[in-house]
NURODO-572183 format. One line per field, with one value per residue: x, y, z of N, C-alpha, C, O in turn; residue in three letters. Coordinates in steps of 0.2 Angstrom, whole numbers, always signed. Example, Ala and Ser with C-alpha at 12.3 -4.5 7.8 and 13.67 -1.06 7.14 Angstrom:
<midos>
n_x: (+66;+64)
n_y: (-28;-11)
n_z: (+39;+35)
ca_x: (+62;+68)
ca_y: (-22;-5)
ca_z: (+39;+36)
c_x: (+66;+64)
c_y: (-16;+0)
c_z: (+39;+39)
o_x: (+71;+67)
o_y: (-17;+6)
o_z: (+42;+40)
rest: (ALA;SER)
</midos>
This chain:
<midos>
n_x: (+109;+99;+89;+96;+96;+82;+79;+87;+81;+68;+70;+75;+64;+55;+62;+61;+48;+45;+53;+46;+34;+38;+42;+30;+22;+30;+28;+14;+14;+21;+13;+2;+7;+11;-1;-7;+0;-2;+0;-10;-10;-6;-19;-28;-44;-44;-34;-41;-52;-45;-41;-53;-56;-46;-50;-61;-56;-50;-51;-52;-56;-69;-76;-74;-79;-92;-102;-108;-101;-103;-117;-120;-124;-132;-144;-143;-138;-125;-108;-97;-80;-68;-53;-37;-22;-12;+0;-1;-7;-14;-22;-37;-48;-52;-65;-72;-86;-94;-104;-116;-117;-122;-119;-107;-95;-94;-84;-92;-90;-77;-68;-69;-75;-91;-100;-103;-106;-101;-107;-101;-105;-106;-98;-82;-67;-50;-33;-16;+2;+10;+22;+19;+7;+13;+21;+15;+11;+2;-15;-19;-6;-2;-12;-10;+3;+1;+2;-8;-23;-40;-57;-73;-84;-77;-77;-82;-72;-61;-65;-63;-49;-41;-46;-45;-31;-28;-34;-25;-14;-17;-18;-4;-1;-8;-4;+4;+8;+19;+21;+36;+44)
n_y: (+365;+372;+363;+355;+364;+366;+353;+352;+363;+358;+346;+353;+360;+349;+343;+353;+354;+342;+343;+353;+347;+336;+344;+350;+339;+335;+346;+345;+333;+336;+346;+338;+329;+337;+342;+332;+328;+336;+339;+340;+353;+350;+347;+355;+358;+350;+340;+334;+329;+318;+311;+307;+298;+289;+284;+277;+266;+259;+245;+242;+254;+256;+244;+241;+252;+252;+248;+252;+264;+272;+273;+281;+296;+306;+306;+313;+306;+305;+306;+319;+323;+334;+341;+348;+357;+363;+370;+377;+391;+400;+392;+385;+373;+356;+345;+329;+319;+305;+291;+279;+267;+255;+245;+249;+260;+274;+287;+301;+314;+325;+339;+357;+366;+362;+360;+369;+370;+358;+343;+337;+325;+315;+320;+323;+332;+335;+339;+343;+346;+349;+341;+332;+326;+319;+310;+302;+289;+277;+281;+282;+283;+295;+304;+304;+309;+322;+324;+323;+331;+332;+332;+326;+311;+303;+290;+282;+284;+278;+265;+262;+262;+255;+255;+269;+271;+267;+277;+288;+284;+285;+299;+303;+296;+300;+308;+324;+342;+348;+362;+371;+370)
n_z: (-357;-351;-349;-339;-329;-326;-322;-310;-303;-302;-294;-282;-278;-275;-265;-255;-254;-248;-236;-230;-228;-219;-208;-205;-201;-189;-181;-179;-172;-161;-155;-152;-142;-132;-127;-121;-110;-98;-81;-67;-54;-37;-26;-33;-42;-54;-50;-40;-46;-53;-42;-38;-48;-46;-33;-37;-44;-34;-26;-12;-6;-13;-10;+4;+11;+8;+16;+32;+33;+21;+22;+33;+30;+33;+27;+15;+4;+0;+6;+11;+8;+13;+8;+11;+9;+22;+20;+9;+8;+0;-8;-11;-2;-8;-14;-12;-16;-10;-14;-12;-24;-35;-25;-20;-13;-21;-29;-34;-37;-39;-35;-35;-20;-16;-6;+7;+20;+31;+39;+53;+59;+49;+38;+32;+36;+31;+34;+30;+29;+14;+13;+23;+17;+7;+13;+22;+33;+41;+45;+59;+66;+59;+64;+77;+79;+74;+61;+52;+51;+57;+56;+60;+60;+73;+79;+69;+59;+66;+65;+52;+48;+40;+26;+25;+26;+13;+6;+10;+4;-10;-11;-12;-23;-35;-49;-49;-50;-39;-28;-25;-9)
ca_x: (+111;+93;+86;+99;+94;+75;+79;+89;+76;+62;+72;+75;+57;+53;+65;+59;+41;+46;+55;+40;+29;+40;+42;+23;+21;+33;+25;+8;+15;+23;+7;-3;+10;+11;-7;-9;+4;-3;-1;-13;-7;-8;-24;-32;-50;-42;-31;-46;-55;-41;-41;-60;-55;-42;-54;-66;-51;-47;-56;-52;-61;-75;-79;-74;-83;-99;-107;-111;-98;-107;-124;-120;-123;-137;-150;-142;-136;-118;-103;-92;-73;-65;-46;-33;-15;-11;+6;-3;-12;-19;-25;-43;-49;-55;-70;-74;-92;-94;-111;-118;-119;-121;-116;-100;-94;-91;-83;-96;-88;-70;-67;-69;-80;-98;-104;-99;-107;-101;-109;-96;-108;-105;-94;-75;-62;-44;-28;-9;+6;+12;+27;+16;+3;+17;+25;+10;+10;-5;-19;-18;+0;-2;-16;-7;+9;-1;+4;-15;-28;-46;-64;-78;-86;-71;-77;-82;-65;-56;-67;-61;-42;-38;-48;-42;-24;-28;-35;-19;-9;-19;-16;+3;+0;-11;+1;+2;+14;+19;+24;+42;+43)
ca_y: (+368;+375;+357;+353;+369;+364;+347;+354;+367;+354;+342;+357;+361;+343;+342;+359;+352;+336;+345;+357;+342;+333;+349;+351;+333;+335;+351;+342;+327;+339;+349;+333;+326;+342;+343;+326;+327;+341;+336;+345;+355;+347;+350;+359;+354;+345;+335;+331;+324;+312;+308;+303;+292;+284;+281;+272;+261;+256;+240;+242;+259;+255;+239;+241;+257;+251;+246;+257;+270;+276;+274;+287;+302;+311;+306;+317;+301;+305;+309;+324;+323;+340;+340;+354;+357;+368;+374;+381;+396;+403;+386;+383;+366;+352;+340;+323;+316;+298;+289;+272;+266;+248;+241;+251;+267;+277;+294;+304;+321;+327;+346;+363;+365;+362;+360;+374;+368;+351;+341;+332;+318;+311;+322;+324;+337;+333;+343;+342;+350;+346;+336;+326;+322;+314;+305;+299;+282;+275;+287;+282;+286;+302;+308;+304;+313;+328;+325;+323;+334;+329;+333;+321;+306;+300;+282;+279;+284;+273;+258;+261;+265;+251;+259;+276;+271;+267;+284;+292;+282;+288;+306;+304;+292;+303;+313;+331;+346;+351;+368;+371;+372)
ca_z: (-351;-349;-347;-333;-324;-325;-318;-303;-300;-300;-288;-277;-276;-273;-258;-251;-252;-243;-230;-227;-226;-213;-203;-203;-197;-183;-178;-177;-167;-155;-152;-149;-136;-127;-124;-117;-104;-93;-75;-63;-48;-31;-22;-38;-44;-59;-47;-36;-51;-54;-36;-38;-52;-42;-28;-40;-46;-28;-23;-4;-4;-15;-7;+12;+14;+5;+22;+37;+32;+16;+24;+37;+26;+35;+22;+8;-1;-1;+11;+8;+11;+11;+10;+9;+11;+26;+19;+3;+11;-5;-12;-8;-2;-13;-11;-15;-14;-10;-13;-13;-31;-37;-19;-19;-11;-27;-29;-39;-38;-36;-38;-30;-15;-18;+0;+11;+27;+32;+46;+56;+61;+44;+33;+34;+34;+33;+31;+32;+25;+8;+15;+27;+13;+3;+17;+27;+34;+43;+48;+66;+68;+57;+68;+84;+79;+72;+54;+49;+56;+55;+59;+57;+65;+75;+80;+62;+56;+69;+63;+45;+47;+34;+20;+25;+24;+6;+3;+10;-2;-16;-12;-15;-30;-40;-52;-48;-49;-32;-27;-21;-2)
c_x: (+104;+89;+89;+96;+87;+75;+81;+84;+70;+64;+73;+68;+54;+56;+62;+52;+41;+48;+50;+35;+31;+40;+35;+20;+24;+30;+18;+9;+17;+17;+3;+0;+10;+5;-10;-5;+4;-4;-4;-9;-10;-13;-29;-38;-48;-39;-36;-51;-52;-41;-48;-59;-51;-45;-58;-62;-48;-52;-57;-57;-68;-79;-80;-78;-90;-104;-109;-108;-102;-114;-125;-119;-128;-143;-149;-140;-129;-114;-99;-85;-70;-57;-42;-26;-13;-5;+4;-9;-17;-23;-31;-44;-52;-60;-70;-81;-92;-101;-111;-120;-117;-118;-109;-100;-90;-90;-87;-94;-81;-69;-67;-75;-87;-102;-100;-100;-107;-104;-105;-98;-107;-100;-87;-71;-55;-39;-21;-5;+8;+17;+23;+11;+7;+21;+21;+11;+3;-9;-19;-12;+1;-6;-13;-1;+8;+1;-3;-20;-35;-52;-69;-80;-80;-71;-78;-76;-60;-58;-65;-54;-39;-40;-45;-35;-23;-29;-29;-14;-11;-17;-9;+4;-3;-6;-1;+9;+14;+23;+31;+41;+49)
c_y: (+370;+369;+355;+358;+368;+358;+348;+358;+363;+349;+347;+359;+355;+342;+347;+357;+346;+338;+349;+352;+338;+338;+350;+345;+333;+340;+348;+337;+331;+343;+343;+330;+331;+343;+337;+324;+332;+338;+342;+347;+352;+351;+355;+355;+349;+339;+331;+326;+318;+308;+304;+297;+287;+280;+275;+266;+257;+251;+240;+248;+258;+249;+239;+246;+257;+250;+252;+264;+274;+277;+279;+293;+307;+312;+310;+312;+301;+308;+314;+323;+329;+339;+346;+353;+364;+373;+378;+386;+399;+398;+384;+375;+363;+347;+334;+321;+309;+296;+282;+271;+258;+244;+243;+258;+270;+284;+297;+311;+322;+334;+351;+362;+367;+363;+363;+372;+361;+349;+335;+326;+313;+313;+323;+330;+335;+338;+341;+346;+346;+340;+330;+322;+317;+309;+302;+292;+280;+281;+287;+286;+294;+307;+309;+308;+320;+330;+326;+326;+332;+331;+329;+316;+301;+292;+279;+279;+279;+266;+257;+264;+261;+254;+266;+276;+270;+273;+288;+290;+285;+295;+307;+300;+296;+309;+320;+335;+349;+357;+367;+373;+375)
c_z: (-348;-346;-340;-327;-322;-320;-311;-300;-297;-294;-282;-274;-273;-266;-253;-249;-247;-236;-226;-224;-219;-207;-200;-199;-190;-178;-175;-171;-160;-151;-149;-143;-131;-124;-120;-111;-98;-86;-70;-57;-42;-28;-27;-39;-49;-55;-43;-40;-52;-48;-35;-42;-49;-37;-31;-43;-40;-25;-16;-3;-6;-12;+1;+15;+11;+10;+26;+36;+27;+18;+29;+33;+28;+30;+16;+3;-3;+5;+7;+12;+8;+13;+7;+12;+15;+25;+12;+5;+6;-10;-8;-7;-8;-10;-15;-12;-15;-9;-14;-20;-33;-31;-18;-16;-17;-26;-35;-41;-35;-39;-33;-25;-18;-12;+5;+19;+28;+39;+48;+59;+56;+38;+36;+32;+36;+30;+34;+28;+19;+9;+18;+22;+9;+7;+23;+27;+36;+46;+55;+68;+65;+61;+75;+84;+76;+65;+49;+53;+53;+59;+55;+62;+67;+76;+73;+58;+59;+66;+56;+43;+41;+28;+20;+24;+16;+3;+4;+5;-8;-17;-14;-21;-36;-43;-51;-48;-42;-31;-23;-14;+0)
o_x: (+103;+86;+85;+95;+85;+71;+78;+83;+67;+60;+71;+68;+50;+52;+61;+50;+37;+45;+49;+32;+27;+38;+33;+17;+20;+29;+16;+5;+15;+17;+0;-3;+10;+4;-14;-7;+9;-9;-2;-5;-16;-13;-33;-39;-51;-40;-36;-53;-54;-41;-48;-62;-53;-45;-58;-65;-44;-57;-62;-62;-73;-85;-85;-80;-94;-110;-112;-111;-103;-117;-130;-113;-129;-146;-154;-140;-127;-117;-97;-85;-68;-56;-44;-25;-14;-4;+8;-15;-23;-26;-31;-41;-55;-59;-70;-83;-91;-104;-107;-125;-111;-113;-106;-105;-84;-94;-86;-97;-80;-69;-65;-79;-88;-107;-95;-95;-112;-104;-104;-95;-107;-98;-86;-72;-54;-39;-21;-7;+6;+16;+24;+10;+5;+25;+24;+11;-2;-5;-18;-12;+3;-4;-13;+0;+12;+1;-3;-21;-35;-51;-68;-77;-78;-67;-75;-74;-57;-54;-65;-53;-35;-35;-43;-32;-18;-26;-27;-10;-6;-15;-8;+9;+0;-4;-7;+14;+8;+29;+31;+38;+49)
o_y: (+369;+369;+353;+356;+368;+358;+346;+357;+363;+348;+344;+358;+355;+340;+346;+357;+346;+336;+348;+353;+337;+336;+350;+345;+331;+339;+350;+337;+328;+342;+345;+329;+329;+345;+338;+320;+333;+334;+347;+343;+350;+357;+359;+349;+343;+333;+325;+321;+312;+302;+298;+292;+281;+274;+270;+260;+253;+254;+240;+247;+259;+250;+238;+246;+262;+250;+257;+269;+280;+282;+282;+296;+312;+317;+310;+314;+297;+312;+313;+323;+330;+338;+349;+349;+369;+378;+383;+384;+400;+400;+382;+372;+366;+346;+334;+322;+306;+297;+279;+274;+256;+239;+239;+262;+270;+288;+295;+314;+320;+335;+350;+357;+372;+367;+361;+372;+357;+353;+330;+322;+307;+309;+323;+332;+333;+340;+339;+350;+340;+334;+324;+316;+311;+305;+300;+288;+282;+285;+293;+290;+298;+312;+314;+312;+324;+335;+329;+323;+331;+332;+328;+317;+297;+288;+274;+274;+276;+262;+251;+266;+264;+256;+268;+281;+273;+275;+292;+294;+287;+298;+312;+302;+295;+313;+322;+333;+351;+357;+363;+378;+378)
o_z: (-341;-341;-335;-322;-316;-316;-306;-294;-292;-289;-277;-268;-268;-261;-247;-243;-242;-231;-220;-219;-215;-202;-194;-194;-185;-173;-169;-166;-155;-145;-143;-138;-125;-118;-116;-107;-95;-86;-70;-54;-42;-27;-24;-38;-48;-57;-42;-38;-53;-48;-33;-40;-50;-36;-28;-44;-41;-22;-13;+2;-3;-11;+4;+21;+12;+9;+23;+37;+29;+16;+29;+33;+24;+30;+12;-3;-7;+9;+2;+18;+2;+18;+2;+16;+13;+27;+10;+3;+7;-14;-3;-11;-12;-4;-21;-6;-21;-4;-17;-22;-32;-33;-14;-17;-17;-23;-41;-46;-29;-46;-27;-26;-21;-12;+7;+23;+27;+44;+45;+62;+57;+34;+42;+26;+42;+24;+40;+23;+18;+7;+16;+23;+8;+3;+28;+22;+32;+49;+58;+73;+69;+63;+78;+89;+75;+62;+44;+59;+47;+65;+49;+68;+64;+74;+72;+55;+55;+66;+54;+38;+38;+24;+14;+21;+14;-2;-1;+3;-12;-22;-18;-25;-41;-39;-52;-46;-40;-34;-19;-13;+6)
rest: (MET;PHE;LYS;LYS;MET;MET;ILE;VAL;SER;ALA;LEU;GLY;LEU;GLY;LEU;THR;GLY;SER;THR;LEU;ALA;ILE;ALA;ALA;ASP;LEU;SER;ASP;SER;THR;LYS;ALA;SER;SER;THR;THR;THR;VAL;THR;PRO;ALA;PHE;MET;SER;PRO;ALA;TRP;ALA;LYS;GLU;LEU;CYS;THR;ALA;TRP;ASN;ASN;ASN;GLN;THR;LEU;THR;GLU;LYS;LEU;ALA;GLY;SER;TRP;ILE;LYS;ASN;ASN;GLY;GLY;LYS;GLY;TYR;LYS;VAL;MET;GLU;ILE;TYR;ASP;SER;SER;MET;LYS;SER;THR;PRO;PRO;VAL;GLN;LEU;GLU;ILE;ALA;ALA;LYS;ASP;GLY;LYS;ALA;GLU;CYS;THR;TYR;GLY;GLY;ALA;ILE;LYS;VAL;ALA;ASP;LEU;ASN;TYR;ASN;TYR;ASP;TYR;LYS;MET;TRP;ALA;THR;THR;HIS;ASP;TRP;HIS;HIS;MET;GLY;SER;PRO;ALA;MET;ALA;MET;MET;PHE;GLY;ARG;LEU;ASN;PHE;LYS;GLY;PRO;LYS;MET;GLU;ALA;MET;GLU;ASN;MET;GLY;PRO;PHE;SER;GLU;PHE;LEU;LYS;LEU;ILE;LYS;LYS;VAL;PRO;ALA;THR;VAL;PRO;ALA;SER)
</midos>
């Protein structure tokens, strides 16, 4: 009888150990998957960094803006694009810095405001509501109907409406948590 009790106890301990090992494995995999799926808030510095990456992966933006557009930078070597959401009053604007790099217009920075004083002869400021950012069509139509507000070199922007429509598409494509309206 004693032998049977020892065998049953040993089996029970073995099953408990296996159960604990499986539970620990599940816990570790849950932790790993929960840390890799964080989506940044819309118009946050982390989101702007993702927008910068998306810019660099967009052939239209990197190639079509590599000419006179990127060269008009006031001698500082980059253009600043400040964007914000006018319905998110407590959220500060974010910036992108675009510079000529290897013959392309590359985003070299996306994040919080670094350049406070923009020069509208070559820098850009754009703002719209959350709804309009996510439902924007062409830049010309959006500006004409007041959905996209803009400060910057107007003639230069008009000459580059094609690439800028790609930029507007990126804003709604970059994953973000959007506040309830």
